[in-house]
Structures are given as C-alpha cells and as structure tokens.
VMD Tcl script that draws the C-alpha trace (Angstrom):
set ca {
  {2.32 -19.11 -34.81}
  {4.42 -19.30 -37.96}
  {1.66 -18.56 -40.49}
  {-1.88 -17.15 -40.48}
  {-3.91 -19.27 -42.87}
  {-7.27 -19.84 -41.22}
  {-9.21 -18.66 -38.18}
  {-9.77 -22.32 -37.34}
  {-6.07 -22.53 -36.51}
  {-6.43 -19.84 -33.80}
  {-7.08 -20.73 -30.20}
  {-8.91 -18.24 -28.01}
  {-5.54 -17.27 -26.52}
  {-4.02 -16.72 -29.98}
  {-6.92 -14.56 -31.12}
  {-6.96 -12.54 -27.91}
  {-3.22 -11.89 -28.18}
  {-3.65 -10.53 -31.72}
  {-6.58 -8.33 -30.68}
  {-4.77 -7.02 -27.58}
  {-1.67 -6.28 -29.64}
  {-3.79 -4.46 -32.22}
  {-5.26 -2.34 -29.45}
  {-1.76 -1.20 -28.48}
  {-0.84 -0.52 -32.10}
  {-4.00 1.43 -32.87}
  {-2.51 4.37 -30.97}
  {0.24 4.64 -33.61}
  {-2.31 5.93 -36.13}
  {-3.01 8.92 -33.89}
  {0.61 10.08 -33.79}
  {2.11 12.78 -36.01}
  {4.75 10.23 -37.09}
  {2.97 6.93 -37.68}
  {5.95 4.57 -37.52}
  {7.62 2.07 -35.24}
  {11.08 0.57 -35.87}
  {9.90 -2.95 -35.05}
  {10.37 -4.65 -38.45}
  {13.17 -2.53 -39.85}
  {15.23 -4.62 -42.28}
  {12.45 -7.14 -42.91}
  {10.90 -7.58 -46.37}
  {7.20 -8.25 -46.82}
  {5.71 -9.14 -50.21}
  {2.06 -8.46 -51.06}
  {1.34 -11.22 -53.58}
  {-2.08 -10.44 -55.03}
  {-3.57 -12.59 -57.79}
  {-7.00 -10.96 -57.34}
  {-8.05 -7.33 -57.40}
  {-8.16 -5.63 -54.02}
  {-8.28 -2.13 -52.58}
  {-8.78 -2.27 -48.83}
  {-6.83 -5.43 -48.04}
  {-3.80 -4.70 -50.20}
  {-3.46 -1.06 -49.12}
  {-4.12 -2.00 -45.50}
  {-1.32 -4.60 -45.48}
  {1.01 -2.15 -47.21}
  {0.25 0.57 -44.65}
  {0.64 -1.92 -41.79}
  {4.05 -3.11 -42.98}
  {5.33 0.42 -43.61}
  {4.20 1.63 -40.19}
  {6.35 -1.14 -38.74}
  {9.27 0.09 -40.90}
  {9.38 -3.04 -43.07}
  {10.35 -2.93 -46.74}
  {7.32 -3.68 -48.92}
  {7.19 -5.25 -52.39}
  {3.79 -5.10 -54.10}
  {3.21 -7.87 -56.63}
  {0.19 -7.91 -58.92}
  {-0.53 -10.83 -61.22}
  {-1.55 -8.38 -63.91}
  {1.54 -7.19 -65.74}
  {3.76 -9.89 -64.23}
  {5.16 -13.16 -65.57}
  {1.99 -14.86 -64.33}
  {0.33 -13.57 -67.50}
  {3.00 -15.55 -69.40}
  {2.15 -18.76 -67.56}
  {4.51 -18.64 -64.57}
  {3.37 -20.98 -61.80}
  {2.84 -20.13 -58.14}
  {5.87 -22.30 -57.33}
  {8.21 -20.38 -59.61}
  {6.88 -17.04 -58.38}
  {7.44 -18.15 -54.78}
  {10.96 -19.37 -55.50}
  {11.74 -16.01 -57.11}
  {10.45 -14.11 -54.09}
  {12.41 -16.36 -51.74}
  {15.58 -15.68 -53.76}
  {14.94 -11.97 -53.25}
  {14.89 -12.43 -49.48}
  {11.20 -12.21 -48.60}
  {10.60 -12.66 -44.87}
  {6.82 -12.85 -45.25}
  {4.32 -13.18 -48.08}
  {0.77 -11.86 -47.89}
  {-1.14 -13.76 -50.57}
  {-4.58 -13.33 -52.11}
  {-5.48 -15.96 -54.67}
  {-8.59 -17.07 -56.53}
  {-7.86 -20.74 -55.75}
  {-8.97 -22.00 -52.34}
  {-5.99 -23.50 -50.53}
  {-3.25 -21.56 -52.38}
  {-1.85 -20.00 -49.14}
  {-1.78 -23.44 -47.49}
  {0.12 -24.87 -50.46}
  {2.63 -22.05 -50.18}
  {3.06 -22.49 -46.43}
  {3.41 -26.27 -46.54}
  {5.84 -26.34 -49.46}
  {9.58 -25.86 -49.38}
  {9.31 -22.94 -51.79}
  {9.12 -20.31 -49.05}
  {10.93 -20.19 -45.72}
  {9.14 -17.08 -44.46}
  {5.73 -16.52 -42.93}
  {2.61 -16.79 -45.08}
  {-0.50 -14.70 -44.40}
  {-3.76 -15.57 -46.11}
  {-5.34 -12.38 -47.47}
  {-8.23 -14.30 -49.03}
  {-8.25 -17.57 -50.97}
  {-11.12 -18.35 -53.31}
  {-14.32 -18.87 -51.33}
  {-12.40 -20.38 -48.42}
  {-11.16 -17.87 -45.79}
  {-10.05 -14.31 -45.07}
  {-8.69 -14.48 -41.50}
  {-7.44 -10.91 -41.06}
  {-10.84 -9.56 -42.10}
  {-12.47 -11.65 -39.38}
  {-9.90 -10.42 -36.86}
  {-10.54 -6.77 -37.68}
  {-14.29 -7.41 -37.51}
  {-13.91 -8.99 -34.07}
  {-11.64 -6.13 -32.99}
  {-14.28 -3.58 -34.06}
  {-17.04 -5.47 -32.27}
  {-14.99 -5.75 -29.10}
  {-14.34 -1.99 -29.07}
  {-18.09 -1.27 -29.21}
  {-19.60 -4.25 -27.39}
  {-16.90 -5.31 -24.93}
  {-15.91 -8.95 -24.65}
  {-17.82 -11.09 -27.14}
  {-18.90 -13.91 -24.83}
  {-22.65 -14.36 -25.26}
  {-23.02 -11.59 -27.84}
  {-25.38 -12.26 -30.75}
  {-23.80 -11.62 -34.13}
  {-25.93 -11.82 -37.30}
  {-24.16 -12.20 -40.66}
  {-26.41 -11.69 -43.66}
  {-26.13 -12.35 -47.38}
  {-24.10 -14.35 -49.86}
  {-22.62 -16.92 -47.49}
  {-21.94 -19.40 -50.30}
  {-19.27 -17.26 -51.95}
  {-18.05 -15.42 -48.83}
  {-14.67 -16.22 -47.29}
  {-15.45 -13.45 -44.76}
  {-18.49 -15.36 -43.48}
  {-16.53 -18.57 -42.99}
  {-13.64 -16.89 -41.16}
  {-15.99 -14.90 -38.94}
  {-18.11 -17.95 -38.14}
  {-15.16 -19.80 -36.65}
  {-13.36 -16.86 -35.03}
  {-16.41 -15.33 -33.37}
  {-17.47 -18.75 -32.06}
  {-13.97 -19.25 -30.64}
  {-14.34 -15.90 -28.86}
  {-17.64 -17.00 -27.31}
  {-20.17 -15.22 -29.53}
  {-23.42 -16.69 -30.82}
  {-23.33 -16.45 -34.62}
  {-26.40 -16.64 -36.88}
  {-26.00 -16.76 -40.65}
  {-28.98 -15.44 -42.64}
  {-29.26 -16.11 -46.36}
  {-31.55 -17.37 -49.10}
  {-31.48 -21.19 -49.20}
  {-29.58 -21.10 -52.50}
  {-26.72 -19.07 -50.96}
  {-25.87 -21.45 -48.13}
  {-22.91 -23.77 -48.90}
  {-23.05 -27.54 -48.70}
  {-21.97 -28.65 -45.23}
  {-23.14 -25.49 -43.44}
  {-24.54 -27.74 -40.69}
  {-20.96 -28.52 -39.61}
  {-20.15 -24.84 -38.97}
  {-20.43 -23.63 -35.34}
  {-23.38 -21.36 -36.17}
  {-27.15 -21.15 -36.34}
  {-28.78 -20.55 -39.72}
  {-31.96 -18.75 -40.75}
  {-33.83 -17.61 -43.86}
  {-35.70 -14.90 -41.92}
  {-33.76 -11.65 -41.53}
  {-36.40 -9.75 -39.56}
  {-36.66 -12.42 -36.89}
  {-32.88 -12.67 -36.58}
  {-32.44 -8.94 -35.97}
  {-34.50 -8.90 -32.78}
  {-31.67 -9.93 -30.45}
  {-28.67 -8.86 -32.54}
  {-25.76 -6.98 -30.98}
  {-24.05 -6.58 -34.36}
  {-25.27 -7.06 -37.93}
  {-22.78 -7.70 -40.70}
  {-23.98 -7.43 -44.28}
  {-22.14 -9.38 -46.98}
  {-21.67 -8.29 -50.56}
  {-23.53 -10.25 -53.22}
  {-20.58 -11.57 -55.25}
  {-21.99 -11.51 -58.76}
  {-18.56 -12.13 -60.26}
  {-18.48 -15.60 -58.67}
  {-21.98 -16.56 -59.76}
  {-22.54 -18.61 -62.92}
  {-26.24 -19.15 -62.32}
  {-29.29 -17.34 -60.96}
  {-29.33 -17.74 -57.16}
  {-32.33 -15.44 -56.54}
  {-35.16 -14.03 -58.72}
  {-33.90 -10.44 -58.99}
  {-31.79 -7.80 -57.25}
  {-35.00 -6.05 -56.17}
  {-36.38 -9.23 -54.60}
  {-33.09 -9.92 -52.83}
  {-33.00 -6.41 -51.42}
  {-36.59 -6.68 -50.22}
  {-35.98 -9.96 -48.38}
  {-32.36 -9.61 -47.26}
  {-31.34 -5.95 -47.57}
  {-30.69 -3.79 -44.51}
  {-32.72 -0.59 -44.61}
  {-33.75 2.09 -42.13}
  {-36.96 0.24 -41.18}
  {-35.00 -2.86 -40.21}
  {-32.30 -0.89 -38.40}
  {-35.01 0.76 -36.30}
  {-35.81 -2.68 -34.86}
  {-32.27 -3.17 -33.52}
  {-31.29 -2.60 -29.91}
  {-29.86 0.87 -29.23}
  {-26.33 -0.45 -28.75}
  {-26.29 -2.64 -31.88}
  {-23.84 -1.79 -34.66}
  {-23.95 -2.22 -38.45}
  {-20.93 -3.64 -40.31}
  {-19.84 -4.50 -43.84}
  {-16.46 -5.87 -45.02}
  {-16.67 -3.88 -48.28}
  {-16.90 -3.15 -51.05}
  {-20.60 -2.40 -50.73}
  {-23.37 -2.73 -53.28}
  {-25.29 0.28 -52.00}
  {-28.99 -0.15 -52.54}
  {-28.80 -3.93 -52.70}
  {-27.56 -5.52 -49.46}
  {-27.51 -2.18 -47.62}
  {-29.13 1.18 -48.29}
  {-26.99 4.32 -48.51}
  {-28.66 5.96 -45.50}
  {-27.87 2.95 -43.29}
  {-24.28 2.68 -44.56}
  {-23.69 6.34 -43.67}
  {-25.67 6.36 -40.41}
  {-24.41 6.69 -36.84}
  {-25.02 2.95 -36.36}
  {-22.52 2.12 -39.09}
  {-18.90 1.32 -38.18}
  {-17.90 0.45 -41.75}
  {-15.27 3.19 -42.09}
  {-13.92 2.36 -38.63}
  {-13.42 -1.24 -39.79}
  {-10.94 0.05 -42.38}
  {-8.99 1.99 -39.73}
  {-8.97 -1.01 -37.41}
  {-7.81 -3.24 -40.26}
  {-4.44 -1.51 -40.39}
  {-3.88 -2.00 -36.65}
  {-4.91 -5.67 -36.78}
  {-2.63 -6.38 -39.75}
  {0.21 -4.59 -37.98}
  {-0.37 -6.91 -35.02}
  {-0.35 -10.02 -37.24}
  {2.88 -9.04 -39.00}
  {4.50 -8.02 -35.73}
  {3.65 -11.30 -33.99}
  {4.68 -13.45 -36.96}
  {8.01 -11.74 -37.58}
  {9.01 -10.58 -34.09}
  {7.84 -13.50 -32.00}
  {4.91 -13.80 -29.61}
  {5.79 -11.01 -27.23}
  {3.50 -9.02 -25.00}
  {1.98 -5.82 -26.38}
  {3.99 -3.80 -23.85}
  {7.19 -4.90 -25.60}
  {6.23 -3.15 -28.83}
  {7.69 0.22 -27.88}
  {11.03 -1.21 -26.71}
}
mol new
graphics top color blue
foreach p $ca { graphics top sphere $p radius 0.5 }
foreach p [lrange $ca 0 end-1] q [lrange $ca 1 end] { graphics top cylinder $p $q radius 0.2 }
display resetview
C-alpha cells in the first residue's frame, strides 16, 4: 500500500492489518511518554484546504507520536489565496523533502490527482475530498465498533442522516461491507445520492424500523454549508423524523452503541442527552482516531510489517 485514497482500495486483509496495528499503537496513549522512534527523520505535511479540528489535530498528534517532523499547511494565509495551484503547492512541498502528504480538499478526487501525478514522490493520505471519501474516519469507526462488538461479520450497522453530502457515509459503506457487516443507510429521499443502488448497502427512509436490529448507530451531521437548496421542510421536521433521541435509544439492544464522526449539531441529528450518555462512544472515536492514523502512517512509511515489529 503506497497511498490511502479510498476504502474501496482496501482488501479485508489490508483493513485488518491497519486495525490490528492500531490496536498495538493504542497502548502508546496510556504511557507517560507517548512517543515511538519509528518515523524519526521523516517529514509529514498536513495539507488542509478545508477547515478541520479533529482530523488535522489527530494526524498531527499521530505523526508526532511516531517522532516524525510535521509541517501544517493551511490554505488560508498561504499562496493559495494568491492563486497558487495544487500542482505548484505539491512541487514546493516535494522540494522541501516531504515523505508523506495528508490532504483535505473541497474538490472530490484531489488526493487521487496528487497521488497519480509526478508532482509528489511520497505517500498521499486522503483526509477528506469533497463529498467523495474520508477513509481514515471509516477506519477509526470500524476500530471503535470492533472494540465494543468484536469482529464485524454479520453485525448490523445503521448510518443515519445526510448521506448525499457525507464522505464518511461512503467510506464506511464500503469498508464495513468489506469487513462483513450489514450496512443500512437511513435518510430522507432527497439526501440519498444518485447511484446509491450500486453501493453495497441497504437503504431505508424509516429510522425507527431500522433501529430494531442495530448493533451500532452512526448519526451524520447535516452539512448545511454544502446545501444550496432546501432538502427537507425544516430543522424541526428533520429532527422529528431522523434525529436520535432518548426514546429511540431505548429501543436499541443493550449492547448497541451510538456514534457520530463530529462535529455534532446537538439538538438536530442527535440530542445532547444521547450524545453524552453511556451508550455514546463519540469521545472514544477521537481517541481511537489517533491510534488508527498512527497505524496508517506507520504502514505507509515503514512498510507492511507485523504489529509486533513496532517496538523494535
């Protein structure tokens, strides 16, 4: 694996290796000194053309815990505001000796363009491109589910909300299916993308019916910033039909968990009491994200070794 661009590129063996490696690396967070010498001397660039809190900080923490040098690039305040192209930015970073670039971009396909070009010789990690994919988010979601539910074969995962604009939904749909889970996407008809029938998932407009057999429920943020039309009558109506509240959580099986990739619109897709409840693993997802991103960077830059080799 030279790049991580899409969960569709991952075989079951690839995904399992990343998750197993992340499990080994999770223990680093519990140490007084949270560092390994694994990537000492390597340079990783966080190239973010979109705003981000969790993903950018998580990748920065992951790289630093592996002792890599980190350069944080934000489009705001850079030469991008003067019209510099992605190509010229990439060539500049390559000239500075970047070994890997973690890129978030508003244009779907930007990470693929970077990886397939001759502009960069290092690894490219997709940290979210347009409404296309967000593979490391799906990996950390799967990692969190596996820690609570065991192996995902046959598990019923329900993903609810703004599927149309969600790169998280697309990445999870393919990854979780690869890992053997049964995925159901629940959304208003207007928030399903064209071609959803080709995804390896079931679809539903009825949230209450979908919750009956769910082992995990993932709520998606309503992405108002990507909407240029009215996709549902009102926020109140959306919340009534597709929001997760205490009454709906009470219908879940005792072992079922509640997830959200963040940031949350509390009171819209999820109520505050549910987000902060014992069923919620939302904060744990953030912790697990650092371990998963450490695993991705480690495997891309150190070779596909076994997790036991990490300490050596």
